[in-house]
C-alpha positions as CSV (number, residue, x, y, z in Angstrom):
1,X,4.1,-28.5,9.1
2,X,2.2,-26.9,11.9
3,X,3.6,-23.6,13.3
4,X,3.9,-25.1,16.8
5,X,5.9,-28.1,15.5
6,X,8.3,-25.9,13.5
7,X,8.7,-23.6,16.5
8,X,9.7,-26.6,18.7
9,X,12.3,-27.6,16.1
10,X,13.8,-24.1,16.0
11,X,13.9,-23.8,19.8
12,X,15.7,-27.1,19.9
13,X,18.4,-25.6,17.7
14,X,18.9,-22.9,20.4
15,X,19.6,-25.6,22.9
16,X,21.7,-28.0,20.8
17,X,23.9,-25.4,18.9
18,X,24.2,-27.9,16.0
19,X,25.1,-25.8,12.9
20,X,24.7,-28.7,10.5
21,X,21.2,-29.6,11.8
22,X,20.2,-26.0,11.7
23,X,21.4,-25.7,8.1
24,X,19.4,-28.8,7.1
25,X,16.3,-27.4,8.8
26,X,16.6,-24.1,6.9
27,X,16.9,-25.9,3.6
28,X,14.0,-28.2,4.3
29,X,11.3,-25.7,5.2
30,X,10.0,-22.5,3.6
31,X,11.9,-19.2,4.5
32,X,8.6,-17.4,5.2
33,X,7.5,-20.1,7.7
34,X,10.8,-20.1,9.4
35,X,10.9,-16.3,9.7
36,X,7.4,-16.3,11.2
37,X,8.7,-18.4,14.0
38,X,12.0,-16.5,14.4
39,X,10.1,-13.2,14.9
40,X,8.5,-14.6,18.0
41,X,11.9,-15.2,19.6
42,X,14.1,-12.7,21.4
43,X,16.1,-10.6,18.9
44,X,19.4,-12.0,20.3
45,X,18.3,-15.6,19.8
46,X,17.3,-14.9,16.2
47,X,20.6,-13.2,15.5
48,X,22.5,-16.1,17.0
49,X,20.8,-18.6,14.7
50,X,21.2,-16.5,11.6
51,X,24.9,-15.9,11.8
52,X,25.5,-19.7,11.9
53,X,24.2,-20.0,8.4
54,X,26.2,-19.7,5.1
55,X,25.8,-16.3,3.5
56,X,23.2,-17.2,0.9
57,X,20.8,-18.7,3.4
58,X,21.6,-15.9,5.9
59,X,20.6,-13.3,3.3
60,X,17.6,-15.2,2.0
61,X,16.0,-15.4,5.5
62,X,16.9,-11.9,6.4
63,X,15.0,-10.6,3.4
64,X,11.8,-12.0,4.8
65,X,11.8,-10.1,8.0
66,X,9.9,-6.9,8.3
67,X,12.0,-3.7,8.0
68,X,11.6,-2.9,11.7
69,X,12.8,-6.4,12.7
70,X,15.7,-6.2,10.2
71,X,16.9,-2.9,11.8
72,X,16.7,-4.5,15.2
73,X,18.8,-7.5,14.0
74,X,21.5,-5.2,12.6
75,X,21.9,-3.6,16.0
76,X,22.9,-6.9,17.6
77,X,24.8,-8.4,14.8
78,X,28.6,-7.8,14.7
79,X,29.9,-5.6,11.9
80,X,31.8,-8.6,10.3
81,X,28.5,-10.4,10.0
82,X,26.7,-7.3,8.7
83,X,29.3,-7.1,5.9
84,X,28.9,-10.8,5.1
85,X,25.1,-10.2,4.9
86,X,25.4,-7.1,2.7
87,X,27.6,-8.9,0.2
88,X,25.1,-11.8,-0.1
89,X,21.8,-9.8,-0.3
90,X,19.8,-9.1,-3.4
91,X,20.8,-5.7,-4.8
92,X,17.4,-4.0,-4.3
93,X,17.1,-5.3,-0.7
94,X,20.7,-4.3,0.1
95,X,19.9,-0.7,-1.0
96,X,16.7,-0.6,1.2
97,X,18.6,-1.8,4.2
98,X,21.5,0.6,3.6
99,X,19.3,3.6,3.4
100,X,17.8,2.8,6.8
101,X,21.3,2.5,8.4
102,X,22.5,5.4,10.6
103,X,25.0,7.6,8.6
104,X,27.9,6.4,10.8
105,X,27.2,2.7,9.9
106,X,26.8,3.6,6.2
107,X,30.3,5.1,6.2
108,X,31.7,2.0,7.8
109,X,30.0,-0.5,5.6
110,X,30.3,1.1,2.1
111,X,34.1,1.2,1.7
112,X,34.3,-2.5,2.6
113,X,32.0,-3.6,-0.3
114,X,33.2,-4.3,-3.9
115,X,33.3,-1.4,-6.3
116,X,30.3,-2.6,-8.2
117,X,28.3,-3.1,-5.1
118,X,29.2,0.4,-4.0
119,X,28.1,1.8,-7.3
120,X,24.8,0.0,-7.2
121,X,24.0,1.2,-3.7
122,X,24.9,4.9,-4.4
123,X,23.1,4.9,-7.7
124,X,19.8,3.6,-6.4
125,X,20.1,5.2,-3.0
126,X,20.2,8.6,-4.7
127,X,16.4,8.3,-5.4
128,X,13.9,9.5,-2.9
129,X,12.1,6.9,-0.8
130,X,8.7,6.1,-2.4
131,X,9.9,6.6,-6.0
132,X,10.4,3.9,-8.6
133,X,14.2,4.5,-8.6
134,X,14.4,3.6,-4.9
135,X,12.4,0.4,-5.6
136,X,14.4,-0.7,-8.7
137,X,17.2,-3.3,-8.8
138,X,20.2,-3.3,-11.0
139,X,20.2,-7.1,-11.3
140,X,18.8,-7.2,-14.9
141,X,20.1,-8.5,-18.3
142,X,20.8,-5.9,-20.9
143,X,22.1,-6.8,-24.3
144,X,23.5,-4.6,-27.1
145,X,21.4,-4.1,-30.3
146,X,24.3,-5.1,-32.5
147,X,24.7,-8.6,-30.9
148,X,23.7,-11.7,-32.8
149,X,21.1,-13.9,-31.1
150,X,23.6,-16.6,-30.4
151,X,26.0,-14.1,-28.7
152,X,23.1,-12.7,-26.7
153,X,22.1,-16.2,-25.5
154,X,25.7,-16.8,-24.4
155,X,25.7,-13.5,-22.6
156,X,22.4,-14.3,-20.8
157,X,23.7,-17.7,-19.8
158,X,26.9,-16.3,-18.4
159,X,25.2,-13.7,-16.3
160,X,22.0,-15.5,-15.3
161,X,23.2,-16.6,-11.8
162,X,23.5,-13.0,-10.6
163,X,20.3,-11.6,-12.0
164,X,16.9,-11.0,-10.5
165,X,15.1,-12.4,-13.5
166,X,16.2,-13.5,-17.0
167,X,12.8,-14.1,-18.5
168,X,12.8,-10.6,-20.1
169,X,16.0,-9.1,-21.5
170,X,16.4,-5.4,-22.5
171,X,18.2,-4.0,-25.5
172,X,20.3,-0.9,-25.1
173,X,22.4,1.2,-27.5
174,X,26.0,2.2,-27.0
175,X,24.9,5.0,-24.6
176,X,22.9,2.5,-22.5
177,X,19.6,4.0,-23.6
178,X,16.7,1.6,-23.6
179,X,15.6,0.9,-27.2
180,X,13.9,-2.5,-27.2
181,X,13.1,-5.7,-25.4
182,X,12.9,-9.5,-26.0
183,X,11.6,-12.3,-23.9
184,X,13.8,-15.3,-23.3
185,X,11.4,-17.4,-25.4
186,X,11.7,-14.9,-28.3
187,X,15.5,-14.9,-28.0
188,X,15.6,-18.7,-28.0
189,X,13.4,-19.2,-31.0
190,X,15.1,-16.7,-33.3
191,X,17.8,-17.7,-35.8
192,X,21.3,-17.8,-34.3
193,X,22.8,-15.3,-36.8
194,X,19.9,-12.8,-36.5
195,X,20.9,-9.4,-35.2
196,X,19.1,-8.4,-32.0
197,X,18.3,-4.9,-33.3
198,X,16.4,-6.4,-36.2
199,X,14.2,-8.8,-34.2
200,X,13.6,-7.0,-31.0
201,X,10.3,-5.4,-30.0
202,X,10.5,-1.6,-29.8
203,X,7.2,-0.9,-28.1
204,X,8.7,-1.0,-24.7
205,X,6.6,-0.2,-21.6
206,X,8.8,1.6,-19.1
207,X,8.6,3.9,-16.1
208,X,10.6,6.9,-15.0
209,X,12.7,6.6,-11.9
210,X,11.2,9.7,-10.3
211,X,7.6,8.5,-10.5
212,X,5.8,7.1,-7.5
213,X,6.3,3.4,-6.8
214,X,2.5,2.8,-7.2
215,X,2.8,3.8,-10.9
216,X,5.2,0.9,-11.5
217,X,2.9,-1.5,-9.7
218,X,-0.1,-0.3,-11.7
219,X,1.8,-0.8,-15.0
220,X,2.9,-4.3,-14.1
221,X,-0.6,-5.2,-13.2
222,X,-2.2,-3.6,-16.2
223,X,0.1,-5.2,-18.8
224,X,0.8,-8.5,-16.9
225,X,4.5,-7.9,-16.9
226,X,7.1,-10.0,-15.1
227,X,9.4,-7.0,-14.9
228,X,9.3,-3.3,-15.8
229,X,12.4,-1.3,-17.0
230,X,13.2,1.9,-15.2
231,X,14.7,4.8,-17.1
232,X,16.0,8.2,-16.1
233,X,15.5,11.6,-17.8
234,X,17.9,10.7,-20.6
235,X,16.1,7.3,-21.2
236,X,19.1,5.5,-19.8
237,X,18.2,2.1,-18.4
238,X,19.0,2.2,-14.7
239,X,17.2,-0.9,-13.4
240,X,14.0,-2.9,-13.3
241,X,11.1,-3.5,-11.0
242,X,10.0,-7.1,-10.7
243,X,6.5,-8.4,-10.2
244,X,7.2,-9.5,-6.6
245,X,8.4,-6.0,-5.8
246,X,5.2,-4.7,-7.3
247,X,3.1,-7.0,-5.2
248,X,4.9,-5.7,-2.1
249,X,4.1,-2.2,-3.1
250,X,0.4,-3.0,-3.6
251,X,0.2,-4.7,-0.2
252,X,1.9,-1.7,1.4
253,X,-0.3,0.9,-0.3
254,X,-3.5,-1.1,0.3
255,X,-2.6,-1.5,4.0
256,X,-1.9,2.2,4.3
257,X,-5.2,3.0,2.6
258,X,-7.1,0.6,4.9
259,X,-5.5,2.2,8.0
260,X,-6.3,5.7,6.8
261,X,-9.8,4.6,5.8
262,X,-10.3,3.5,9.4
263,X,-9.2,6.8,10.8
264,X,-5.7,5.6,11.8
265,X,-2.4,7.0,10.7
266,X,-0.6,4.4,8.6
267,X,1.5,1.7,10.3
268,X,4.6,1.5,8.1
269,X,7.2,-1.2,8.1
270,X,5.7,-3.0,11.2
271,X,3.2,-5.7,11.8
272,X,0.3,-5.3,14.2
273,X,1.8,-8.2,16.2
274,X,5.1,-6.2,16.8
275,X,3.7,-2.7,17.3
276,X,4.1,-1.2,20.7
277,X,1.2,0.2,22.8
278,X,2.6,3.7,22.6
279,X,2.8,3.6,18.8
280,X,-0.7,2.3,18.5
281,X,-1.9,5.2,20.7
282,X,0.1,7.7,18.7
283,X,-1.4,6.4,15.4
284,X,-5.0,6.4,16.6
285,X,-5.3,9.3,18.9
286,X,-5.0,12.3,16.5
287,X,-8.0,11.5,14.4
288,X,-10.1,10.5,17.3
289,X,-9.3,13.8,19.1
290,X,-10.0,15.8,16.0
291,X,-13.3,14.0,15.5
292,X,-14.3,14.7,19.1
293,X,-14.3,18.5,18.3
294,X,-16.0,17.9,15.0
295,X,-18.8,16.0,16.7
296,X,-19.4,19.0,19.1
297,X,-20.9,20.8,16.1
298,X,-23.7,18.2,16.0
299,X,-24.3,18.7,19.7
300,X,-24.6,22.4,19.1
301,X,-27.2,21.9,16.4
302,X,-29.3,19.7,18.6
303,X,-29.1,22.3,21.4
304,X,-30.3,25.0,19.1
305,X,-33.5,23.0,18.4
306,X,-34.2,22.1,22.0
307,X,-37.7,23.6,22.0
308,X,-38.7,21.6,18.9
309,X,-37.4,18.4,20.5
310,X,-39.4,19.1,23.7
311,X,-42.6,19.6,21.6
312,X,-42.1,16.6,19.3
313,X,-40.3,14.1,21.5
314,X,-40.7,11.4,18.8
315,X,-38.1,13.1,16.7
316,X,-35.4,12.0,19.1
317,X,-36.2,8.3,18.4
318,X,-35.3,8.7,14.7
319,X,-32.2,10.9,15.2
320,X,-29.6,8.0,15.5
321,X,-31.2,6.1,12.7
322,X,-31.1,9.1,10.3
323,X,-27.6,10.3,11.0
324,X,-26.2,6.8,10.9
325,X,-27.8,6.2,7.5
326,X,-26.3,9.4,6.1
327,X,-22.9,8.4,7.5
328,X,-23.1,4.9,6.2
329,X,-24.1,6.1,2.7
330,X,-21.1,8.5,2.8
331,X,-18.7,5.8,3.9
332,X,-19.9,3.6,1.1
333,X,-19.4,6.3,-1.5
334,X,-16.0,7.3,-0.1
335,X,-14.7,3.7,-0.1
336,X,-15.7,3.3,-3.7
337,X,-14.1,6.6,-4.8
338,X,-10.9,6.1,-2.8
339,X,-10.3,2.7,-4.3
340,X,-11.2,3.8,-7.9
341,X,-8.7,6.8,-7.6
342,X,-6.0,4.6,-6.2
343,X,-6.2,2.1,-9.0
344,X,-6.6,4.7,-11.7
345,X,-10.1,3.6,-12.6
346,X,-11.2,7.2,-12.0
347,X,-9.4,10.5,-12.6
348,X,-10.1,14.1,-11.8
349,X,-11.8,14.7,-15.2
350,X,-14.4,12.1,-14.2
351,X,-15.6,14.1,-11.3
352,X,-18.8,15.7,-12.8
353,X,-19.9,12.6,-14.5
354,X,-19.4,10.5,-11.3
355,X,-21.1,13.2,-9.2
356,X,-24.2,13.1,-11.4
357,X,-24.4,9.3,-11.3
358,X,-23.9,9.2,-7.6
359,X,-26.8,11.7,-7.1
360,X,-29.2,9.4,-8.9
361,X,-27.9,6.3,-7.1
362,X,-28.2,8.1,-3.7
363,X,-31.7,9.4,-4.5
364,X,-32.9,5.8,-5.2
365,X,-31.2,4.6,-2.0
366,X,-32.8,7.4,0.0
367,X,-36.3,6.7,-1.4
368,X,-35.9,3.0,-0.7
369,X,-34.8,3.7,2.9
370,X,-37.5,6.4,3.3
371,X,-40.2,3.9,2.3
372,X,-38.7,1.5,4.9
373,X,-39.0,4.0,7.8
374,X,-42.3,5.6,6.8
375,X,-44.4,3.0,8.5
376,X,-42.4,3.2,11.7
377,X,-42.6,7.0,11.7
378,X,-46.4,6.8,11.3
379,X,-46.6,4.3,14.2
380,X,-44.3,6.4,16.5
381,X,-45.6,9.9,15.8
382,X,-48.3,10.0,13.2
383,X,-48.4,11.2,9.6
384,X,-46.5,14.4,10.2
385,X,-43.6,12.7,11.9
386,X,-43.6,10.0,9.2
387,X,-43.4,12.7,6.5
388,X,-40.5,14.4,8.3
389,X,-38.6,11.2,8.8
390,X,-39.1,10.1,5.2
391,X,-38.0,13.4,3.7
392,X,-35.1,13.6,6.0
393,X,-34.0,10.1,5.1
394,X,-33.8,11.0,1.4
395,X,-32.0,14.3,2.3
396,X,-29.4,12.8,4.6
397,X,-28.6,9.9,2.3
398,X,-28.2,12.3,-0.6
399,X,-26.0,14.6,1.5
400,X,-23.8,11.8,2.9
401,X,-23.3,10.2,-0.5
402,X,-22.3,13.6,-2.1
403,X,-19.9,14.3,0.7
404,X,-18.4,10.8,0.6
405,X,-18.0,11.0,-3.2
406,X,-16.7,14.5,-3.4
407,X,-14.1,14.6,-0.5
408,X,-11.7,12.1,-2.1
409,X,-11.8,14.0,-5.3
410,X,-11.2,17.3,-3.5
411,X,-8.2,15.8,-1.6
412,X,-6.8,14.4,-4.8
413,X,-7.1,17.8,-6.4
414,X,-5.2,19.3,-3.5
415,X,-2.4,16.7,-4.1
416,X,-3.3,15.0,-0.8
417,X,-3.9,11.3,-0.3
418,X,-7.6,10.5,-1.1
419,X,-7.5,7.7,1.5
420,X,-7.4,10.5,4.2
421,X,-11.1,10.8,3.5
422,X,-11.6,8.1,6.1
423,X,-14.9,6.5,7.2
424,X,-14.8,8.2,10.6
425,X,-14.2,11.6,9.0
426,X,-16.9,11.2,6.4
427,X,-19.3,9.9,9.1
428,X,-18.6,12.9,11.4
429,X,-19.2,15.4,8.6
430,X,-22.3,13.5,7.4
431,X,-23.6,13.4,11.0
432,X,-23.4,17.2,11.4
433,X,-25.1,17.8,8.0
434,X,-27.7,15.1,8.7
435,X,-28.6,16.6,12.1
436,X,-28.9,20.1,10.5
437,X,-31.1,18.8,7.7
438,X,-33.3,16.7,10.0
439,X,-34.2,19.5,12.3
440,X,-34.5,22.1,9.5
441,X,-37.0,19.8,7.7
442,X,-38.8,19.1,11.0
443,X,-39.3,22.8,11.7
444,X,-40.4,23.5,8.1
445,X,-43.0,20.7,8.1
446,X,-44.1,20.8,11.7
447,X,-43.6,24.5,12.4
448,X,-41.4,26.0,15.1
449,X,-42.3,25.2,18.7
């Protein structure tokens, strides 16, 4: 259905106040499509529609809203409805929402939940935001190693309705330490009287709760897992990370990297459609102001070679071309390095090898571009100017590429986000170095004015 048609149906619900018709609409269309329309309404209108739904549908739709919109909804929903929502939400989503609540609201909500729900929240909320433990859910199936296969299957069937996924079950010992795993297929195809501990797989891929969330996403992607067990320091199984959660982490991390790569502070938990003018200003202004001062250095270099420029005016024509080429080459190299470091394709130990290869690649690029501009340089200023422009092209492309490749490694070494090596930052540094090289080469070849 077209977005406009679905929006018209939802707006009709606001006028008719027909709970049954609204319930039927929610069960007919995809949650993601409905939420996309609801986010365009006033927050009070969206809340009035959500509270009319039974708890499962209420919680399902709520999970599709952005965190910022969820927080806004909770501010206008009565506490009785908040409690109903919390009881129906998926365990990992419930923890995420709980952690964003003001302390006063947390103290009011928590005692009204069931003991098991309180335990789940407090256990996972204890982990720092951005760690695997904060991402994990406790809705997993764990079976004992001394169970028979038939008993394990009965256990899975009995608990399946409340679990995030049942396609992978985990085997624990009497102390709840993770010791093995079995897929549901493996469990169903074993003999009924076989003991789980004898037929389980012991080569379990797991992740520590204190590791960054991106580590879990990388492991799930690398090994094509549907879920990944999360353990603590004592190897106790505390939860799992599912593939859909890993996809969310990848999207979030990639979005932050794109924002930083463009010289913008990351927009977290908010879509571009919802962000305010002031927030956009605050996210974009810092880098631009910093780069204004950085670009002043390039102006200072140009001023110091004013006499040379007056003598060889043709040099000015090639200045934008050369500095832009160096900046573009640096931005290319930086983009490749940032992405490779983010995915684990490159590590710090690869720095020298990568630097050497990038040097030869940049040299070839510089020579190709120098050959391109030589004729134009000869036409505009003669053989001497052509020589200056060609040599400068090789030098600035080499310099820009080396800067673009090295800065992400340097930031990674300093335990900073390599994505901070944004294209505007690389370009500004490369511009300064390019201007300096260009006029130094010009003076060397042509002589000082």
